[in-house]
C-alpha positions in Angstrom: -27.6 -69.1 -32.6 -26.4 -71.8 -35.1 -28.8 -73.8 -37.2 -27.7 -77.0 -35.4 -28.6 -75.5 -32.0 -32.0 -74.4 -33.4 -32.7 -77.8 -34.7 -31.6 -79.4 -31.4 -33.9 -77.0 -29.4 -36.8 -77.8 -31.7 -36.3 -81.5 -31.3 -36.1 -81.1 -27.5 -39.4 -79.2 -27.5 -41.0 -81.7 -29.7 -40.1 -84.5 -27.3 -41.4 -82.5 -24.4 -44.7 -81.9 -26.3 -45.0 -85.6 -27.0 -44.6 -86.4 -23.3 -47.2 -83.9 -22.3 -49.6 -85.2 -24.9 -49.1 -88.8 -23.7 -49.8 -87.8 -20.1 -53.0 -85.9 -21.1 -54.2 -88.9 -23.2 -53.7 -91.2 -20.2 -55.7 -88.9 -18.0 -58.5 -88.6 -20.5 -58.7 -92.4 -20.9 -58.9 -92.8 -17.1 -61.8 -90.3 -17.0 -63.7 -92.2 -19.7 -63.3 -95.5 -17.9 -64.4 -94.2 -14.5 -67.4 -92.4 -16.0 -68.3 -95.3 -18.3 -69.8 -92.8 -20.7 -68.6 -90.8 -23.6 -68.0 -87.2 -22.5 -67.3 -84.1 -24.4 -63.9 -82.4 -24.5 -65.1 -79.5 -22.3 -66.3 -82.0 -19.6 -62.9 -83.8 -19.8 -61.1 -80.5 -19.2 -63.3 -79.7 -16.3 -62.8 -83.1 -14.7 -59.0 -82.8 -15.1 -59.0 -79.4 -13.4 -61.1 -80.7 -10.5 -58.7 -83.6 -10.2 -55.7 -81.3 -9.9 -57.5 -79.2 -7.3 -58.3 -82.3 -5.3 -54.6 -83.3 -5.4 -53.5 -79.9 -4.1 -56.0 -80.1 -1.2 -54.9 -83.6 -0.3 -51.2 -82.6 -0.4 -52.1 -79.6 1.8 -53.9 -81.8 4.4 -51.0 -84.3 4.3 -48.5 -81.6 5.0 -50.5 -80.1 7.8 -50.8 -83.6 9.3 -47.0 -84.2 9.0 -46.3 -80.8 10.6 -48.6 -81.7 13.6 -46.9 -85.1 14.0 -43.4 -83.6 13.9 -44.4 -80.9 16.4 -45.7 -83.6 18.8 -42.7 -85.8 18.4 -44.1 -88.5 16.1 -41.3 -89.9 14.0 -41.9 -89.8 10.2 -41.0 -93.1 8.4 -40.1 -92.5 4.8 -41.3 -94.8 2.0 -38.4 -96.8 0.6 -37.3 -95.5 -2.7 -34.5 -96.3 -5.2 -31.5 -94.2 -4.4 -30.7 -91.8 -7.2 -27.5 -90.0 -8.0 -27.7 -86.4 -6.9 -26.4 -83.7 -9.3 -25.5 -80.1 -8.2 -28.2 -77.6 -8.9 -25.8 -74.7 -9.6 -27.3 -72.2 -7.1 -30.8 -72.6 -8.3 -33.1 -75.2 -9.8 -32.8 -74.1 -13.4 -30.6 -77.1 -14.4 -33.0 -79.7 -13.1 -34.9 -81.9 -15.6 -38.6 -81.0 -16.2 -41.1 -82.5 -13.8 -44.6 -81.6 -12.8 -45.5 -81.0 -9.2 -48.2 -79.5 -7.1 -46.5 -77.5 -4.4 -48.3 -77.1 -1.1 -48.8 -73.6 0.4 -47.7 -73.5 4.0 -50.4 -72.7 6.5 -49.0 -69.8 8.5 -50.1 -67.0 10.7 -50.5 -63.5 9.3 -47.1 -61.7 9.0 -46.3 -58.3 10.4 -43.7 -56.1 8.8 -41.2 -54.6 11.2 -41.4 -50.8 11.3 -38.8 -49.0 9.1 -36.6 -46.6 10.9 -37.2 -43.0 10.0 -34.8 -41.5 7.4 -33.6 -38.7 9.7 -32.6 -41.1 12.5 -30.7 -43.3 10.1 -28.8 -40.3 8.7 -27.9 -39.2 12.2 -26.7 -42.7 13.1 -24.6 -42.7 10.0 -23.0 -39.4 10.9 -22.1 -40.6 14.4 -20.4 -43.7 13.0 -18.2 -41.6 10.7 -14.9 -43.2 9.8 -15.4 -45.9 12.5 -17.9 -47.7 10.3 -15.3 -48.4 7.7 -12.9 -49.7 10.3 -15.6 -51.9 11.7 -16.4 -53.5 8.3 -12.7 -54.3 7.9 -12.6 -55.9 11.3 -15.7 -57.9 10.6 -14.4 -59.1 7.3 -11.1 -60.2 9.0 -13.0 -62.0 11.7 -15.2 -63.8 9.1 -12.1 -65.0 7.3 -10.8 -66.8 10.4 -14.2 -68.5 11.2 -14.7 -72.2 10.3 -16.8 -72.7 7.2 -20.2 -74.1 8.4 -23.9 -73.2 8.0 -23.8 -70.5 10.7 -22.2 -68.3 8.0 -25.3 -68.4 5.8 -27.9 -65.7 6.3 -31.1 -67.8 6.0 -34.3 -65.9 6.6 -38.1 -66.3 6.0 -39.4 -64.1 3.2 -42.7 -63.6 1.4 -43.0 -63.6 -2.4 -45.2 -60.5 -2.9 -44.8 -60.4 -6.7 -43.8 -62.9 -9.4 -43.5 -63.0 -13.1 -41.7 -65.1 -15.8 -38.3 -63.9 -16.9 -38.7 -62.0 -20.2 -35.7 -63.7 -21.7 -35.6 -67.2 -20.1 -38.5 -69.7 -20.2 -37.4 -71.6 -17.1 -36.9 -68.6 -14.8 -39.2 -66.7 -12.4 -38.5 -63.1 -11.3 -39.7 -62.7 -7.7 -40.2 -59.6 -5.5 -39.5 -60.8 -2.0 -40.3 -59.1 1.3 -37.6 -60.0 3.9 -38.5 -57.4 6.5 -35.9 -55.0 5.3 -38.2 -52.1 4.4 -38.0 -52.8 0.7 -38.3 -55.8 -1.5 -35.4 -57.8 -3.1 -35.4 -59.1 -6.6 -34.7 -62.9 -6.7 -34.5 -65.0 -9.8 -35.1 -68.8 -9.6 -35.4 -71.6 -12.0 -38.7 -73.0 -10.8 -41.0 -72.5 -13.8 -40.9 -76.2 -14.7 -41.5 -77.3 -11.1 -43.9 -74.9 -9.4 -47.0 -73.2 -11.0 -46.8 -69.4 -10.9 -50.1 -69.2 -8.9 -48.4 -71.2 -6.1 -45.4 -68.9 -6.0 -47.5 -65.8 -5.3 -47.9 -64.7 -1.7 -46.2 -67.8 -0.2 -43.6 -67.9 2.6 -40.2 -69.5 1.9 -36.7 -69.7 3.2 -34.1 -67.5 1.3 -30.3 -67.2 1.5 -29.8 -63.5 1.8 -26.0 -63.0 1.8 -25.0 -64.3 -1.6 -23.3 -61.8 -3.8 -25.8 -60.4 -6.2 -25.4 -61.8 -9.7 -27.2 -61.2 -13.0 -29.3 -64.0 -14.4 -30.1 -63.4 -18.1 -29.8 -59.7 -17.6 -31.7 -59.4 -14.3 -29.8 -58.9 -11.0 -30.7 -61.6 -8.5 -30.2 -60.6 -4.8 -30.5 -64.0 -3.1 -31.7 -67.6 -3.5 -34.8 -69.5 -2.6 -34.0 -72.8 -0.8 -35.4 -76.0 -2.2 -35.1 -79.8 -1.8 -33.9 -80.8 -5.3 -33.6 -84.2 -7.0 -33.9 -85.3 -10.6 -37.6 -86.2 -10.4 -38.8 -83.3 -8.2 -38.0 -79.9 -6.8 -39.8 -78.7 -3.7 -39.7 -75.3 -2.0 -38.8 -75.7 1.7 -41.7 -74.9 4.1 -41.2 -72.6 7.2 -42.9 -73.9 10.3 -46.5 -72.7 11.2 -46.4 -69.2 12.8 -43.2 -68.2 10.9 -43.0 -64.5 10.2 -41.3 -62.4 7.6 -37.6 -61.8 8.6 -37.4 -64.8 11.0 -33.9 -66.2 11.1 -33.3 -69.9 10.4 -30.6 -71.7 12.4 -29.0 -75.2 12.6 -29.3 -76.4 16.2 -25.6 -77.2 16.6 -24.2 -74.3 14.6 -25.6 -71.0 15.9 -23.7 -67.8 15.1 -23.9 -64.5 13.2 -23.8 -64.9 9.4 -21.3 -63.2 7.2 -22.6 -59.8 5.9 -21.7 -61.0 2.4 -20.3 -64.3 1.3 -16.9 -64.0 -0.4 -17.2 -65.8 -3.7 -13.5 -66.5 -3.8 -13.7 -68.4 -0.5 -16.3 -70.9 -2.0 -18.2 -70.9 1.3 -21.6 -71.9 -0.1 -20.0 -74.5 -2.3 -18.3 -76.0 0.7 -21.4 -76.1 2.8 -23.9 -77.3 0.2 -22.9 -81.0 0.0 -23.8 -81.4 3.7 -27.1 -79.6 3.5 -30.1 -82.0 2.8 -33.4 -83.2 4.3 -33.2 -86.0 6.8 -35.4 -89.2 7.0 -38.2 -87.1 8.6 -38.1 -84.6 5.6 -36.6 -81.9 8.0 -33.9 -79.7 6.5 -30.6 -80.4 8.2 -26.8 -79.6 8.0 -24.6 -82.6 8.9 -27.6 -84.1 10.8 -28.3 -80.8 12.7 -31.9 -79.8 11.9 -32.8 -76.3 10.7 -35.4 -74.5 12.7 -36.8 -71.1 13.8 -36.6 -70.4 17.5 -39.9 -71.2 19.3 -41.7 -72.1 16.1 -40.3 -75.4 14.8 -38.3 -77.0 12.0 -38.0 -76.2 8.3 -39.3 -79.1 6.2 -39.8 -80.4 2.6 -43.4 -81.4 1.7 -42.5 -84.9 0.6 -38.8 -85.3 -0.1 -36.6 -87.2 2.5 -32.9 -87.6 2.2 -32.7 -85.0 -0.6 -30.1 -82.4 -1.5 -31.0 -78.8 -0.6 -29.9 -76.0 -2.9 
């Protein structure tokens, strides 16, 4: 790395540190004014932590209320905000500017893992297929090539993050172990370190795109992508509806169909679909106005972001 690049990185980190310090000073001053007494630093830290916990609880209750209202047909009226220019997120949220957010864990029923087929039965099935399996794959690929490019070609499923850690070589990336009901976990890398605390990543349900071609991100192979509502000031993980289970398929109401086994990167299928995928005025994820949902369970939503790009 050149000396100029090192200096630029140090300057950038210094600016980030100054911003964090300014925010902490503002919070400390607010605590002093409310308490009207001089408190020690440990007391200030305790009050700040309690304040953050209260914010998370409030956001959780607000999200539960929104979900109940949506389920009962109550239209959600978004608060008017200044329209901001959306920038592409490049397949994950790593390129978004730093913001702080308290993500809300979705309240869901307990998940049950589908039983994995026995190894012997699988081997017998593979033997019966023989050469016909290769022919079938070629036919499927040809059929996929002739289909219109829309959201039905994406394999969107509910998964559970059963393990998460920071990328050893990238400060902005998480490395997640995700259970998608396939009998084994997938490794998925996402740029959410600056947007979601690691404790809110662990054991949460989310929607994942499962048929992207696997790609290395700073040396670790990523086998999918977590779906988020992303804008310059905030990135939010999309919430499956209450009662969602591991492996549940996510559809757009007007675009049902079987997804591609694997998206062909040369066809730019995801890049074509992405601009029309965003939350609507009710914070429900939608493609060209057609809401995303799980059969019999409800829509997929963002906690707070309406009319926001999904990536």
